N, C-alpha and C positions, 0 to 999 in steps of 0.2 A: 610750527608752520601750519597754516590753514590747509584744509583738505580740498581737493579738486572736485568741483561739481560737474557731473555729466547730465546733460539735458537731452532726453529722448523726445524730440520735438517734431514739428511739422504737422501737428493735428489740431488746428491748422497753423500755418506760418504766422499769421497775425497774433494768435494766442501765444505762440512761442516768443515772439518779439515782445509782447506785453509782459510775459513772465520775466524775461531777461531785464527789462527796464525796472520792474519792481524788485528784482534781486539786487540790482545796482543801488536803487534808492534805499534799500533796507540794510545795506552793508555799511558798517561804521568805518568810514574812510576819509582821510584828509588829503591823500595823495594817490596817484595811480597805484603805487606799490602796496597800498592797504587793501585794495580790492581783491576779490577772489579770482582764482583761476577757474574759468568756466569753459567746458568743451560742449559745444552744441552740435547735435546731428539733427538737422531739420529735414525730415524724410517724409514729404507729403505723398510718397508712393505707397505708404502703408495702407492696406485695404481698409475700407470703411468699417469702423467698429460697430456702428449702429446697424448697418445692413446685416452684419454677421449675427448680432444678437437677436434682432427682430425678424429677419427673413431667412436665416440660414445661409447668408452669403459667404463669400470667401473669408476664410479664417485669417485674421491679421497676426495671429501668434507667431508664425515663422518670421515675418518681417520685424515684428516688435523685438523678438529674441535676437535676431541678427543685428539690429541697430543697437540694442543694449550691449551685446558682446563687442561691437565695434568701439563703443564708448569705453568699455572696460579696458580693451587693448590699448586705447589711446591715452590711458592714464587716469581716468576718472576714479575717484575713491568711493563715490556713491552716486546714485542716479535719482533723478526726479522726472516725472512725466506730466507736463502741463496739459493734460487732457483727461477729464474725469471719466469719460466712457471707456477709455483704454484701461482703466483700473479694473474692469471686469476680467482682464487677462493678467492681473498683477502677479498672482502666485506662479503662473507659468514663467513669467519674466524672472522672478526672484529665484526660481529653481535653476535657471539657465546661467546665472552669473554668480561670482564669488563675492560681490560687493553688495552693500545694502541698497535697497530701493525704497525710498520714502513713499508713504501713502497719503495722497491728497485728502482723502475722506477723513483720515485720522487727524490731519492738521486742522480741518474744519471742525471736527467733532470736539477737539480740545477747547476750541474757542466757543463752542455752542453750549458748554456745560453751564447749567444754571437756568437754561430755558426749558420750559415744559413742552413747547411746540415751536417748530420753525417751518417756514415755507420754502419749498425747493423749486428753483428755476434751473432746469437741466434738460438734456436731450430725453426724448421718449425712451431711448434705450437705457440710459442711466436710471431713470425712474423704474422701468420694467425690471432691471437687474437688481434693484433694491440696494444699491451700493450705500446710499446715505441712510436708508431705513435701518440697515444693519449697524453701521458705524455709530449713528446717533441713538439707536434703540438700546445699544449696550450701556448708554449713559442715561437712560430713562427719558429720552427726549423723543416726542412724537414728530413725525415728518408729515407735513401737510403737502399733498401733491396737487397739481393743477387738474381741473376737470378736462375732459377730452377736448372741449372747445378752446380752453386756455392753453392746453399743451400744444395744440396746433399753432397758436400764436407764438409760443416760445420756439418751437421748431422752425417756424418760418423766419423768425428773427435770427436764429443761429445760422441758417442757410444764407440769409442776407449778409450777415457779417463776414462769413467765409467768402462771399462774392465781392466784398469790399464796400457794401452799403452800410454806413453807420449813421444814416439820416434820421430825421425826426419821426418818420412813420415807423421805422424799426424800433426806435425807442418807445414809441407809443404802444406797440404790441406787447413789449415786455412789461411796461407800466400797467397795462390792463390785466395781464396775468398775475402780476404781483399784488394788485389790489384785491383780486379774488382770494388769494392766499391769506392776506391779512384779515379779510372778512370772515374767513373760516377759522380764525383763532391763532394764526401764526404770530409769534412775538418777535421774530427776526426773519430776515430773508437770506437764504443761502444761494449764492450765485454758483451753482453746481455745474456749470459748463464754462470753460475758459474763454469762450467767445462772448458770453453775457456781460462781463465787466466792461467790455469796450463800448457798450451802449447803455450803461446804468451809471447815474450820478448818485452816490450814496447820500449826498447832502439833500437830495430831494425827499428823503424818507425820514419819518419820525421814529422808526425802529432801527435797530442795528442791522447793518448789511454785511454779511460774511462773504467776502470775496475769496473764492477758493484759490485763485491765482496768487493773490497777495499773501494768503496764509501759507501756501506752499513755498513761496519765496522766503517768508520768515523762517519756516522750518529748515529750509536749505541753508540759510545763513547760520542758524543755530547749530546745525549738524557740521557745517564746514569749520566753524570756530570752536567746536566742543573740545577737541583734543588740545588746541592751542591754549584755551582758557584753563584747562586742567593742568597743563604743563606750567602755565604761568603761576597758578595757585601753588603748585608744588615747589616751584623755585622760590616763591615768596616765603613759604613755610620753612624751607631750608635756610633761607637768609635769616629769618627770625630765630631759628634754632641755633644758628651760629652766635 
């Protein structure tokens, strides 16, 4: 039986909805009953992660932990967090629950293996916290980060998406920042904020685009079906043994 996915969401709600759609799209299903059971707690009242990291604002850890525990009590077998910046608080969340919590940066890092340099489009806080520099650095991959001017464009785009603006101007801001990263030697682009994929068309680019939302969804499907596949292999082995 497939394991139940718990989604610690609401950071922001559109990013959570995009994650859920990508999870559905990546689930091998021919009928309703083939899909995964998913419990989503979309909690937009969690304090701002970036403000805490950059300005010493309210700590979101208590709210993140409380939401994670709610999902565990509701029956989730493991958790995912479709917000990159929230992964700065990942270890505190993991310590607070008895179920696994997947790491979005590791999901991206696995796909980035083989590249010597990738460009990062993420919040200023994610960049400052070094989340991707650590995860990719362990695999020998250099992370190219935006200049201050380009980072301002990325942050402006993220705030715009959170406010519901997915228009051409917003897409242009991200495009300008991405071009700078490629000019600095990036061989692929990491969409390291779950709002960014909502305004990026991977088909526009001649380099691979690593969508953190999509890669987290893939990791969640793999985790949910892992025991089911293992059980299936065991049953098949037993049948052949007979």
